C-alpha positions as MATLAB code, in Angstrom:
seq = 'MDGPTGPAGPTGPAGPNVTATHTFATNYKGGTVLPDPLRDGLLGVTVPLPNVGQSSTKIDFDKTSNEFVSKIDGYFQISYNLNPSTPLVGTAQIVINNEIIKASVMTSQLAANHFSGTILTPLHKGDRVSLRMISIAPIVLPAQSAGASLLLLCLG';
ca = [
       3.717   31.778    1.036;
       6.918   33.252   -0.805;
       9.698   31.113   -2.211;
      13.253   31.916   -2.116;
      14.725   34.958   -3.332;
      15.975   34.717   -7.137;
      19.476   36.015   -8.482;
      19.934   39.673   -8.940;
      19.299   41.039  -12.274;
      21.667   43.226  -14.263;
      22.166   46.688  -13.507;
      20.148   49.034  -15.852;
      21.308   51.899  -17.944;
      22.461   55.378  -16.277;
      19.573   57.633  -16.072;
      20.077   61.238  -17.628;
      21.679   63.994  -16.023;
      18.924   66.177  -15.230;
      20.643   69.449  -14.162;
      23.320   68.771  -16.807;
      21.828   71.961  -18.500;
      22.846   74.984  -16.479;
      24.750   78.113  -15.935;
      25.548   80.783  -13.511;
      26.687   84.209  -13.358;
      27.231   87.104  -10.851;
      28.738   90.081  -10.353;
      31.463   90.238   -7.391;
      33.710   92.930   -9.039;
      31.050   95.311   -7.781;
      30.150   98.888   -9.537;
      27.514  101.161   -9.840;
      24.544  100.801  -12.120;
      23.248  104.120  -13.201;
      19.616  103.643  -13.998;
      17.763  105.912  -16.674;
      13.961  105.670  -16.083;
      13.241  107.466  -19.536;
      15.165  105.056  -21.547;
      14.587  101.925  -19.513;
      11.419  102.345  -18.666;
       9.417   99.398  -16.865;
      11.844   97.034  -18.133;
      14.498   98.539  -15.928;
      18.354   98.545  -16.405;
      20.002   95.423  -17.092;
      22.137   94.099  -14.168;
      25.839   93.542  -15.191;
      27.167   89.865  -14.354;
      30.549   89.623  -15.524;
      31.795   86.878  -13.553;
      30.239   83.704  -15.395;
      30.757   80.875  -13.073;
      29.599   77.667  -14.419;
      27.745   77.041  -17.910;
      26.770   73.960  -19.809;
      27.061   74.122  -23.640;
      23.194   74.249  -23.899;
      23.134   77.909  -22.743;
      25.197   80.994  -23.768;
      25.760   83.964  -21.942;
      26.027   87.608  -24.251;
      28.567   89.629  -22.194;
      27.543   92.901  -24.348;
      23.984   92.807  -23.223;
      24.320   90.528  -20.052;
      21.731   87.962  -21.209;
      21.562   84.386  -21.062;
      20.448   82.592  -24.324;
      19.045   79.356  -24.427;
      20.023   76.820  -27.077;
      17.549   74.349  -26.397;
      13.700   74.114  -25.788;
      12.992   73.133  -22.245;
      11.215   73.771  -18.705;
      13.583   76.106  -16.651;
      14.038   77.000  -12.633;
      15.450   80.485  -12.785;
      16.615   82.144   -9.602;
      18.217   85.493   -9.027;
      19.706   87.543   -5.964;
      20.570   91.276   -5.869;
      22.230   92.769   -2.827;
      23.132   96.626   -3.273;
      25.711   97.903   -0.739;
      23.101  100.612    0.217;
      19.431   99.876    0.771;
      17.123  101.215   -1.986;
      13.473  101.678   -2.983;
      12.952   99.630   -6.256;
      12.009   96.664   -8.114;
      14.073   93.531   -9.335;
      12.794   90.959  -11.890;
      13.512   88.712  -14.688;
      12.958   89.848  -18.290;
      12.565   87.247  -21.166;
      12.676   88.585  -24.544;
      11.976   92.155  -23.209;
       9.090   90.654  -21.461;
       8.559   91.083  -17.551;
       7.820   87.829  -15.808;
       5.358   89.059  -13.691;
       5.945   86.213  -10.938;
       9.625   87.235  -10.681;
       8.980   90.744   -9.702;
      10.034   91.755   -6.032;
       9.362   95.190   -5.217;
      10.306   96.935   -2.045;
       8.077   99.303   -0.195;
      10.781  100.458    1.905;
      14.505  100.812    1.283;
      15.829   97.283    0.973;
      19.453   95.763    0.360;
      18.433   92.020   -0.563;
      15.926   91.360   -3.619;
      15.510   87.732   -4.558;
      13.213   85.613   -6.542;
      12.559   82.116   -8.493;
      10.314   80.962  -11.105;
       9.474   78.044  -13.217;
       9.083   78.579  -17.043;
       9.341   77.341  -20.367;
      12.197   78.701  -22.353;
      12.548   78.117  -26.162;
      15.754   78.026  -28.389;
      17.039   81.529  -28.665;
      15.074   83.339  -25.806;
      17.180   85.733  -23.840;
      16.960   86.260  -20.265;
      18.023   89.060  -18.007;
      18.069   90.385  -14.721;
      16.770   94.111  -14.397;
      16.492   96.906  -11.771;
      13.845   99.637  -11.735;
      15.080  102.383   -9.250;
      15.677  106.108   -9.289;
      18.582  105.958   -7.265;
      22.004  104.400   -8.452;
      22.363  100.999   -7.809;
      25.694  100.156   -5.854;
      26.847   96.640   -6.218;
      29.585   95.558   -3.651;
      33.268   94.499   -4.668;
      34.432   91.074   -3.554;
      30.786   89.907   -2.765;
      27.952   88.490   -4.609;
      26.290   91.788   -5.380;
      24.057   90.299   -7.881;
      23.731   86.494   -9.531;
      21.369   84.762  -11.971;
      20.969   80.851  -12.115;
      19.359   78.980  -15.127;
      18.897   75.296  -14.625;
      17.030   72.809  -17.185;
      14.493   70.677  -15.425;
      13.681   68.916  -18.446;
];
């Protein structure tokens, strides 16, 4: 047999904001990215992301190299979208510290105008993350539209 319900206890402390460490950059200005297969090799050409939308203080964006730079250690979700104006045959991928993250590789067998991927991976303070594309054809990104985007979200 249950007795009467007791008085409510005090409210506990607020939990941590697990999505407070994040950053998002996009390219909605458009432009043409000219790949150089001999120079870029298997890493591909870095996709420019000049429009940094939102960013926490724990992730920097290096506008010169178009790379995110983590200021903390953590486990991150990294997502990208690439939407060229004209379909092309190629490979989109996330590169961390000049290493291809194989789980992020999206290769089209036929000409495509959408590439996307999401990975979960640990990052360490100082790690550099970029979106890269391998193609023999120029990559034309549309103006006034999300031609490319990259999101980093620290999960813990």
